[in-house]
Structures are given as C-alpha cells and as structure tokens.
N, C-alpha and C positions, 0 to 999 in steps of 0.2 A: 504494500500500500504506500502511496506517496503521501507527502506531508499534507497536501490539500485535502485528500480523502479522509485522513485521520482527523484533521481539524474540523471538517464538515460533520463527521460522525460525532465527534465530541460536542460540537455545538448543538446538534440535533438532540443528543441525549440530555444535555444541559437544559435546553429549552423545554423538553418534555418533562424533566424533573421539576422545573420552575412552574409549569402549568399545573402539574399534579399537586405540587406543594401549595400553590395558590388556591386550588379548588379545595384541598383539605382544610386549609386555614379558613376559607369561606364557610365550609360546612361546620367546622369547629366553632367559628365565631357565631354563626347562626344558632347552633345548638347551645352555645354558652349564653347567648342573648336570651334564649328561651328559658334556660335554667335560671339565669339572673332575674328575669321578670317573674318567674314562678316563685323564687325565693322572696322577691320584693312583695308579691301579692300575699304570701304567707306571713309577712311581717304584721299584717293587719289581723292576724288570728290572736287569740288569747288576750283580748282587750280587757276583760275583767281581771285577769292576772296582772296585766300591766298597771291597771288602775289600783289594784290591791297593793302592789309593790310601792307605787308612788305614795299612796295614802299612808302606808305604814312607815315609809322612810321619812315623810314629812311630819309624821305624828300629828295628824289633823285632830284638833280638839273638838269637843261637842259643839262649841260655839261656832266653829268653822265649817261644820258639816253641811249646813244649807248652801253655802257658796261652793263647797266641794261638790255637792250633788249637781249643781248647775254646770260646773266644769266637767264633771264625769259624763253628764248627758251629752254635752257638746263633743267631748272626746269620742264617745261611742258613735255618735252620728257621723262624725268626721271619718272615723275608721271604716264605717259601713260604706260611706261614699267613696273612700279611697279604694276599697275592695272592688266596687263596681267599676271605678275608673281604671283600675289595674287590669281587670278582665277586658275592658274595651281597648286598653293600650296594647294588649297582646295581639288582638285582632288588627289593630291599626299598624303595628309593627310589620305584620305580614304584608299588608297592602302597601306600606311605604316602600318596600323593596321594588315594586313595579310601578309605583305612582310617579307621575311627572314631578319635577322639582318643585313647581309652585304648590302642587297639592301636598307634597311632603312637608313643605314649609308651613302650610296651613295646619296640618296635623300636629306638627311640633308646637306651633303657636297655641293651638287649643289645649294641648297637654300642659304647657307652661301656665296658661291662664287658669286651668283647673287647679294646678299645684299652688299658684298664688292665692286663689280663693280659699284653699284649704289652710294655708299658713295664716291668712287674715282671719279666718274663722277661729282658729286656735288662739291667735293673739287676742282676739276679742273675748274669748272664754277664759283665758288664763289671767288677764289683767285684773279683774275684780278679785279673783282668788289670791293672786300674788300680793295685792294691796293689803289684805288682812293677815298675811303671814307674819310671824315674828321674824326678827333678823336672822335667827338661827335657821328657821324654816326656809327663808329666802335663800340663804347660803346653800342649804341642802338642795333646794329646787334648782338653783343655778348649776349645781354639780351633776344632778341625775337627770334632769328633764331636757337639757339641751340636745342630747343625743337621741331622744325618743322620736321615733318616726312620726312625722307630721308636725313637729314643733321645731 
C-alpha cells in the first residue's frame, strides 16, 4: 500500500469513529437529559416530608403555626404545579429537538416564565412567615431553605 492509500484508510476510519462517537454522545446526552428531568420531577415528591423537616428545624412555635400553615399550603400548591410543569417540560423537550429555532425559543421563554412565577409565589409565601421568625429561626431558615427546590 502506498502512503496515500494508508492515509485515506486512516482518515476514513477516523471519520467513522468520530461519527459513531458523536451519535453515542447524542444518545447518551438525550438519555441523560431524560434521566435528569425525571430526577428533577421526583424532587417534587415527599412534600410533607420536606415541610416536616423545615418545620422541625425551624422549631415553629404554637404562635407561629397559623402563618406556617399559610406557607405550607403555598409550598404544597407550588410543588403540585411544578410537578405538572415538569411533566409538560419533558414533552416539550422532545418536541424542541425538531422544532424550528423560534419555536424552541418560545418554549424556553414559557419555561422560564413559569419558573419565575413559581419563585415569586414562594417569595410571597415565605415573606410573612420569615417576618415573624426569631433571629435564630431566621438564621436557620437562611441555612436550610435556600437550597430547597422552588425557593
């Protein structure tokens, strides 16, 4: 074999490997996206457990219970809404792959708007509760609630 033939074969093998590798990455990425979205949707499970943990950690007093209950109701409603939005987002993710760019951007804008609405709802629900917390409870809330999904 001459040098040109060897180089051509090497180039063809390299291109085939890159194509197969890219396809595998695409499949892995798509599967990983689905797994990530499924995990994200499951983050909205065990809402009562999340609330129980937060309530116990904050040591909500009897006097704070009425405002806690308002917050807890808003938290539950928001988690239910997030679960519905998550299921819709999984469907949208499938359609975004084939949708034209303007439609994909519209889907992303709708998702961001829904997320912003959720954050604003939780902000409105947490503000009155936070206002009646003691300084120690506020410190604890700052530590444990900033990482809670939806806040």
